[in-house]
N, C-alpha and C positions, 0 to 999 in steps of 0.2 A: 079385700083384705088379704095380703100376701101371706100371713102366717096363721091364718084361721085353724083352729083346732090342734096347733102344734103347741110343745111345751118347751119353755126357755128357762135355763137356770143362769141366772145372773149373779156373779159373786161380788161382794161389796157393793150390794144395791141400795144401802140406806141413805145414800146422798151422792151428789155430784154426777159424775158420767154414768156411774152404775144405776142410779135412780132414774136418770133420764133415759137410759137405754132400755130399762125395764118398762117404763111408760111408754116409750115408741113402739115396742114390741106388743104391748097390750092394745094400743090403738089399731095395730093390724091385726088383732084377732087372736093372739097368742095368750096362752095361761103362762104363768110366772112363778117361779120359786125365787123369792127375794133372800138372799144370803145376807148375813150380818155377823158381826163378831163382837162388837163392843158399843153399839147403838141401837137398843132395842125401841125407842122413842120413835127415832127417825124411821128405821125398818117399818114399825107399824104406820107411819105417816106415808111411806111408799105404797104399802100394802092398801091402804085405804084409797089412795089416788088411783092405783090400778083398778080396783073394783068399781070405781066410779065411772071407769071407761067401759065396762060392761063384761069384762072377762074375769076369770077365776086367778086367786094367786094366794100362795102361803108364804109365810116367812120362816126361815130355819137359821137358828144360831150355829156357827161352826167356825172353827179355825182351819181355814183351807190348807195349812201346812200339816194338819193331822189327818193321816190316812183312815183312822177309826171313825173320826167325825164326819170326813167327806163321805165316807161309805154309808154312813147313817143318813146323811142329807140326801144323797143320790137316791137312796131306797125310799125315803119318805116321799121323795119327788115322782117316782115311778108308781109308788101305792096310790098317791093321791090323783095323779093325772093319767097313769097307765102307759106313759111312754116319756122319753126325753129325746128331744129333737135338736136342740142348739145349746151350746155351752159358751157363755161369754166369761172368760177369765179376767175380770176387772179389779179384783180385790189387791190391795197394796198397802204395805207399811212404809210410811214416809214421815218426814220430819214434821214437827219438832220432836226431839232434839236432833242436831245435824251432827253426823259422825266427824269427829276430830281426830285426825291422825296423830297429833301431838299428845292427845289425851284420850286415846281410844277406849270407847265403851264397847268391848268385844260382845257382850250380850245383845246390844243394839244391832251390831253389824250381823250378828247371827240371825236375830229375828228379821231383819230385811231380807236376807238370803233365804230364810225359810218361807215367807210369804210370797216375795216377788219371784223367786224362781222356783223353789220347790213346790209352792202352792198351785203353780201353774201345771205342772207334770202330775202331782197327786189328783188334782180334778179332772184332769184329761183322762188319767188311767182309770178312774172308777166310773167315768161317765161313757167310756169308749164302746163298751158292750151294746148299751141302749142306743148310742149314736148310730153304730153300725147297723142295728136292727130297723132304724128309721131313716138310713141314708142322710144322716144328719151331718152337723159340722161344728167346728170350733172357731171361735174369734177371740183372740187375745188383745190386752190393752198393754202397750209395750213402750219402751223409749228406744226409738232407733237410731237418734242422733245424741250421742253422749261425749261431749268435748271434755275429756278429763275429769268428769266428775267422780266422787267417791260416795259410797254409802248407797242412798237411794238411786241415784243416776246409774251408777254401775250395775246395780242389781236389777234394775228394772230393764237395762240395755240387754242383759241376757235374754229377755224374753223374745227379741227379734231372731237370735240364733236358735232358741228352742223351738220357735214356729217352724222355722225351715227343716229342724230336725224330726219334728212331730208330723209335717207334711209328707215327708220320705217314709217315715215309719208306719203311719197310720193309713197311708192310701188304701182305697179311694175315698176314705173320709178326708173331707177337706179342712185344712188348718191355716187360717190366716190372721194377720194382725193389724191393728191400727196404733199408729204411734201420733199421739197428740202433742202439740206445742203448748203455747200458754192459753190455758183455758181457765175462765173465771168460774171455778167450780164452788167456792165457799165465800166469795165477795172480797175481790181485790180491793185494795187501798187505792186511792185516786193516783197517787203516784206511781204504782205499779201498772196501773193501766195505761197511764201516759207512756211509761218505759217500754211496754210491750207493744202498744200501739205504734211507736215509732220503729219497733223491731219487725212490723208486719207489711208485706207488700200490699195487704188489702186494708190497711190503715184501721185495724180494730183487733181486739183480743178474741181468743175464741169462746164458744159458749158449749155448755154440754151437749146440747142438740146438734152441734156441727160434728161431733165425734160419734153420738148415737146413730145419727143417720148413715154414717159410713159404715159402721157396725152392722146396722140392718142390711145395706147393701150386700156386704160381705157375706151375710147368713142366708141371702136370697137366692132364688133360682138365676136372678140375673148375673150372678157371679159363678155360675156352675161350673165354669171351666178355669178358675182362678184357685190356685192352692199353693202355699209356700210364700205368699207375698206379705208385704207390710206396707200399707198406704200411711203416708205422712199426712197429718191434718195440723198444719201450723201456719197457715196463712203465708207461707213464703218465707217463714223465719229463716231457715237454713240457707236460703240464698242471699240473705242480708248480712248474717254473722260472717 
């Protein structure tokens, strides 16, 4: 087990990619802090699934854009497990509703900025002292390919730039990112699956485990000489567009 005895904090871990990432780490022996903001029932289900894998886990409600709440979350993590080795910045604010430039909801825009960009920085800041102690690392879930999108796409695209900036600033702590393509996290409609399958060189849509396994690789010693990089996990979609 590659992560036996280590502690991993996964933000936005109540479902989708975050949940699968937490489960994959637990199967490799890690103890997990499951962060959530608005889905306590789903977070509890993730917690139960992790414990069934035989490792320990706690869930903590925290808004990743709030320095005070994130500090308390990290403190709970280190008090419970005595350490923090890996931070996965996965939490995001996404549609619906979609940001409309003709009828802009500026509070919606600000919320996406707060969670998708500032949240990444806030969590990295408060985790850093513990990551340095353990020679740990950070893996961000970003959007590296943003063809003119507004709102969610634009604010998630900042993550790739922030990853490179953090890698420079926080070295030798490693900071990398994963950029997913079309991933069936919440149950795509048949027409969506058909559309994105046609857009993939691998003739299928992505699954949360496709992204989670890449996150685990970047967090492992197998990637010990990689930092500041973003791995695109999109089935070759960007080569089709």
